[in-house]
C-alpha positions as CSV (number, residue, x, y, z in Angstrom):
1,X,167.5,84.3,15.4
2,X,164.0,85.3,16.9
3,X,163.1,89.3,16.9
4,X,162.3,90.2,20.9
5,X,158.7,91.2,21.4
6,X,156.7,92.1,24.4
7,X,153.5,90.7,23.1
8,X,151.7,93.6,25.0
9,X,148.4,94.5,23.4
10,X,149.2,98.2,23.8
11,X,152.5,98.0,22.0
12,X,152.0,99.2,18.4
13,X,155.0,96.7,17.1
14,X,153.6,93.6,18.7
15,X,149.9,94.2,17.5
16,X,150.4,93.6,13.9
17,X,150.9,89.7,13.7
18,X,147.6,89.6,16.0
19,X,145.6,92.0,13.7
20,X,146.5,89.5,10.3
21,X,145.1,86.6,12.6
22,X,142.2,88.2,13.8
23,X,141.9,89.5,10.2
24,X,141.7,86.4,8.6
25,X,139.4,84.8,11.2
26,X,136.9,87.5,10.1
27,X,137.1,87.0,6.8
28,X,134.5,84.0,6.9
29,X,131.8,85.9,8.5
30,X,131.5,88.6,5.7
31,X,128.2,88.5,3.9
32,X,127.8,89.9,0.4
33,X,125.6,93.0,1.3
34,X,126.7,96.6,2.6
35,X,128.3,97.2,5.8
36,X,128.0,100.1,7.5
37,X,130.3,102.3,10.1
38,X,128.9,103.7,13.1
39,X,130.3,105.7,16.0
40,X,129.2,106.1,19.6
41,X,130.8,109.0,21.5
42,X,130.4,109.8,25.1
43,X,130.4,113.8,26.2
44,X,133.8,114.9,27.4
45,X,132.2,115.4,31.3
46,X,131.7,111.5,31.3
47,X,135.2,110.8,29.9
48,X,136.8,112.5,32.3
49,X,135.3,110.1,35.2
50,X,135.8,107.2,32.9
51,X,139.4,107.2,33.5
52,X,139.1,106.2,37.2
53,X,136.1,104.1,36.2
54,X,137.3,102.4,33.1
55,X,136.0,98.7,33.6
56,X,132.5,99.8,34.5
57,X,132.3,102.8,31.8
58,X,133.9,101.4,28.9
59,X,131.8,98.4,29.5
60,X,128.6,100.2,29.4
61,X,129.8,102.2,26.4
62,X,130.0,98.9,24.4
63,X,126.7,97.2,25.7
64,X,124.5,100.3,25.4
65,X,125.8,101.0,21.8
66,X,125.0,97.3,21.1
67,X,121.4,97.6,22.8
68,X,120.6,100.7,21.0
69,X,121.8,99.5,17.5
70,X,119.6,96.4,18.3
71,X,116.5,98.0,19.7
72,X,116.2,100.4,16.8
73,X,116.5,97.8,14.0
74,X,114.0,95.6,16.0
75,X,111.8,98.3,15.4
76,X,109.3,97.8,12.7
77,X,109.2,101.8,12.1
78,X,113.0,101.2,11.1
79,X,114.3,97.9,10.0
80,X,112.4,95.6,11.7
81,X,114.7,92.7,12.1
82,X,117.3,91.1,14.7
83,X,120.7,92.2,13.3
84,X,124.7,92.0,14.7
85,X,127.4,94.2,15.3
86,X,131.0,94.2,16.1
87,X,132.3,97.1,18.0
88,X,135.9,98.2,18.5
89,X,136.8,100.5,21.5
90,X,138.9,103.2,20.8
91,X,139.9,105.7,23.9
92,X,142.2,108.4,22.3
93,X,142.3,111.2,20.4
94,X,145.1,112.1,17.9
95,X,146.8,114.3,20.4
96,X,146.6,111.1,22.7
97,X,143.6,112.9,24.8
98,X,141.2,110.8,26.5
99,X,138.2,110.4,24.2
100,X,136.3,107.0,24.5
101,X,134.3,106.1,21.7
102,X,133.2,102.7,19.9
103,X,133.4,102.1,16.2
104,X,130.8,99.6,15.0
105,X,130.8,97.6,11.7
106,X,127.2,96.5,11.0
107,X,125.5,94.6,8.0
108,X,123.2,96.7,6.1
109,X,120.2,94.5,7.2
110,X,119.3,91.4,9.2
111,X,116.8,88.7,9.9
112,X,113.4,88.9,10.3
113,X,111.9,88.6,13.8
114,X,110.4,85.3,12.9
115,X,114.1,84.1,11.6
116,X,112.0,83.5,7.9
117,X,113.5,86.0,5.5
118,X,116.6,88.8,5.4
119,X,115.5,92.1,6.0
120,X,117.7,94.6,3.8
121,X,117.9,98.3,5.0
122,X,117.6,101.0,2.5
123,X,120.3,101.5,0.4
124,X,122.8,103.9,1.6
125,X,120.6,104.1,4.7
126,X,121.0,102.5,8.1
127,X,119.4,103.8,10.8
128,X,118.4,107.4,12.0
129,X,121.3,108.5,14.0
130,X,118.9,111.3,15.8
131,X,116.9,108.3,17.2
132,X,120.2,106.3,18.0
133,X,121.4,109.4,19.8
134,X,118.4,109.8,21.9
135,X,118.1,106.2,23.1
136,X,122.0,105.8,23.6
137,X,121.8,108.8,25.8
138,X,118.9,108.1,28.1
139,X,119.9,104.4,28.6
140,X,123.7,105.0,29.0
141,X,122.6,107.5,31.9
142,X,120.0,105.3,33.4
143,X,122.5,102.3,33.9
144,X,125.4,105.0,35.1
145,X,123.1,106.3,38.1
146,X,122.4,102.4,38.6
147,X,126.3,101.6,38.8
148,X,126.6,104.2,41.2
149,X,123.6,103.3,43.1
150,X,125.8,100.0,43.5
151,X,128.7,101.7,44.6
152,X,130.8,100.6,41.2
153,X,131.8,104.1,40.5
154,X,135.1,105.7,42.6
155,X,135.9,109.4,42.2
156,X,139.1,111.4,43.5
157,X,140.4,114.9,43.5
158,X,138.4,117.5,41.9
159,X,135.7,114.9,41.1
160,X,135.8,113.5,45.1
161,X,132.1,115.1,45.7
162,X,130.8,112.7,43.1
163,X,130.6,110.3,45.6
164,X,127.4,111.6,47.0
165,X,124.4,110.9,45.4
166,X,122.8,114.4,45.4
167,X,125.6,115.9,43.9
168,X,126.4,113.2,41.6
169,X,122.8,113.6,40.0
170,X,123.1,117.2,40.1
171,X,126.1,116.8,37.9
172,X,124.5,114.8,35.5
173,X,121.5,117.0,34.7
174,X,123.3,119.0,32.0
175,X,124.1,115.8,29.9
176,X,120.7,115.2,29.5
177,X,120.5,117.8,27.4
178,X,123.4,118.0,25.9
179,X,123.6,116.3,22.2
180,X,125.6,112.8,22.3
181,X,127.5,112.3,19.1
182,X,126.5,109.3,17.4
183,X,126.9,109.7,13.4
184,X,127.1,106.6,10.8
185,X,129.2,107.0,7.8
186,X,128.4,105.9,4.2
187,X,128.2,102.4,3.6
188,X,131.2,100.5,2.8
189,X,132.4,99.6,-1.1
190,X,132.2,96.2,-1.1
191,X,133.2,93.1,1.7
192,X,137.3,94.1,0.8
193,X,136.9,97.5,2.1
194,X,135.2,96.0,5.4
195,X,138.6,94.0,5.8
196,X,140.9,96.7,4.4
197,X,139.1,99.3,7.5
198,X,139.5,96.5,9.9
199,X,142.5,95.6,9.4
200,X,143.6,99.2,10.3
201,X,141.2,99.5,13.1
202,X,140.6,96.3,15.2
203,X,144.1,96.5,16.9
204,X,145.3,100.0,16.7
205,X,146.9,101.3,19.7
206,X,147.2,105.2,20.8
207,X,149.9,105.8,18.7
208,X,151.8,104.4,15.9
209,X,155.7,104.1,15.7
210,X,155.2,105.9,12.5
211,X,153.7,108.9,13.9
212,X,157.1,109.1,16.5
213,X,159.1,112.1,14.8
214,X,161.8,112.7,17.3
215,X,163.0,112.0,21.1
216,X,165.5,114.8,22.4
217,X,166.4,117.0,25.2
218,X,162.9,119.3,24.5
219,X,160.8,116.0,24.8
220,X,158.8,113.3,22.4
221,X,158.0,114.8,19.0
222,X,155.0,113.2,17.2
223,X,152.6,113.9,14.0
224,X,148.5,114.5,15.1
225,X,145.7,115.6,13.2
226,X,143.5,118.8,14.3
227,X,140.3,118.4,12.9
228,X,139.0,121.3,13.9
229,X,140.9,122.5,10.1
230,X,140.5,121.7,6.7
231,X,143.3,120.3,4.2
232,X,146.7,119.7,4.8
233,X,146.6,122.5,7.8
234,X,145.4,119.8,10.1
235,X,148.5,118.0,9.7
236,X,150.7,118.9,12.6
237,X,153.2,118.0,15.3
238,X,153.3,118.4,18.5
239,X,156.0,118.0,21.3
240,X,155.2,117.0,24.7
241,X,157.8,116.4,27.6
242,X,158.8,112.9,28.3
243,X,156.7,112.9,31.6
244,X,153.7,113.8,29.8
245,X,154.0,111.7,26.5
246,X,153.9,108.8,28.9
247,X,151.0,110.1,31.2
248,X,149.1,110.5,27.9
249,X,149.8,107.0,26.5
250,X,148.9,105.5,29.9
251,X,145.5,106.8,29.9
252,X,144.7,104.2,27.2
253,X,146.1,101.1,28.4
254,X,143.0,99.3,29.2
255,X,142.4,97.1,32.2
256,X,143.3,93.5,32.5
257,X,141.3,91.0,30.7
258,X,139.1,93.6,29.1
259,X,138.2,93.1,25.3
260,X,138.2,95.8,23.3
261,X,136.5,93.9,20.4
262,X,133.2,92.6,21.0
263,X,130.5,90.9,18.7
264,X,126.8,91.1,19.8
265,X,123.5,90.1,18.1
266,X,123.6,87.5,15.2
267,X,127.3,87.8,15.5
268,X,127.5,86.9,19.3
269,X,130.1,84.5,19.4
270,X,128.2,81.2,21.2
271,X,125.9,81.6,18.1
272,X,127.4,83.2,15.0
273,X,128.3,80.2,13.1
274,X,124.5,79.0,13.0
275,X,123.1,82.3,12.0
276,X,125.6,82.7,9.6
277,X,124.4,79.6,8.0
278,X,121.0,80.8,8.2
279,X,121.7,84.1,6.7
280,X,123.3,82.5,3.6
281,X,120.9,80.3,3.0
282,X,118.3,83.3,3.2
283,X,120.8,85.5,0.9
284,X,121.4,82.3,-1.4
285,X,125.1,82.4,-1.5
286,X,127.8,80.1,-0.9
287,X,130.0,80.5,2.4
288,X,133.5,81.8,0.8
289,X,136.3,79.6,1.7
290,X,138.3,80.7,4.6
291,X,141.7,80.7,2.2
292,X,142.1,80.2,-1.5
293,X,144.3,76.6,-2.2
294,X,147.1,78.7,-3.7
295,X,147.2,80.7,-0.3
296,X,146.9,77.5,1.8
297,X,150.1,76.2,0.0
298,X,151.7,79.4,0.3
299,X,151.6,79.9,4.3
300,X,152.4,76.0,4.8
301,X,148.8,75.5,6.3
302,X,149.6,77.7,9.1
303,X,147.1,77.2,11.7
304,X,146.2,80.0,13.5
305,X,145.6,78.4,16.9
306,X,149.3,77.9,17.5
307,X,151.3,81.1,18.2
308,X,154.7,81.0,19.4
309,X,155.1,82.1,22.7
310,X,158.2,83.9,22.5
311,X,157.4,86.3,19.1
312,X,153.8,85.9,19.0
313,X,154.2,85.0,15.2
314,X,151.9,81.9,14.0
315,X,153.9,78.3,13.8
316,X,154.6,76.6,10.8
317,X,153.7,72.6,10.8
318,X,156.8,70.8,9.2
319,X,155.8,67.1,10.4
320,X,153.1,65.3,12.3
321,X,153.7,62.5,14.1
322,X,151.2,59.6,14.1
323,X,150.3,57.9,17.0
324,X,152.2,54.3,17.3
325,X,150.4,50.9,18.7
326,X,150.8,51.0,22.3
327,X,153.1,49.0,23.9
328,X,151.5,45.7,25.3
329,X,152.4,45.0,29.0
330,X,153.8,41.6,29.4
331,X,151.1,39.1,30.5
332,X,150.8,38.6,34.4
333,X,151.9,35.3,35.6
334,X,149.1,33.4,37.6
335,X,149.9,31.2,40.4
336,X,147.8,28.0,39.9
337,X,147.3,25.6,42.6
């Protein structure tokens, strides 16, 4: 008997199978180099208007973050190479507040601008975050103003006045001087750590079932982390009314067809295979098999392209019917004079 699943990408239960399939596909892309984790975050004021303009502002967050990484990496003062990046959108804080940011997984180096050699970054250091932050802020604000000029942004309620170009320009002015949070974490401890991180983050939704504690007459109680404090004290519980809990959850529902995982540069889908082949040649490594023989036997050679439309699980091939010879039609009788 099949378990009933909704297959919605915002459902914490239904994303587990999708995460496994995506992770197995990405395993073949790993290179034997350091990988870095970078995060680009929007200021609270822009996060507030992003709720009404999700497709535009989330799209800018993706594209400007990727552009920033590629531009600084291509600068000879820093790395002087073409790089690739996988970016994952998250829109929530631990308390289900609206907090749009992208996590980036980036190999520690890239292809020289003449595509002749691998250029590695300094051990333990990817790119200067201060330089990334400044360029990210400038380019994002430029594109946000351009989107407003094209009439792509909508404003309601207390923000309705921002429909006026002059008011919008004045509202943006303080954000040209404030700090935009961009940071890079220490490199991962090998490719396995990259995969472990990706398995937790790529298909994560605003809240998992494990964080839910109770649902009763008082409302919905769930666990959250208060990052303003340290140690065990940061682990807390919060109770919201059912209406407020649903409202906060719906803040993080993405527009239809919007991709929350995107690949850029050397890892962009149209040229990823060719670029990875080139990089492996320069690094003198043999590409890892997609799966070991033992795993293939254990999983009965489950092709990741065939998915059950009812439960979302991979379908197991139990038999393959070979095409038989076509049945010939009877000869056509011809009339002879």
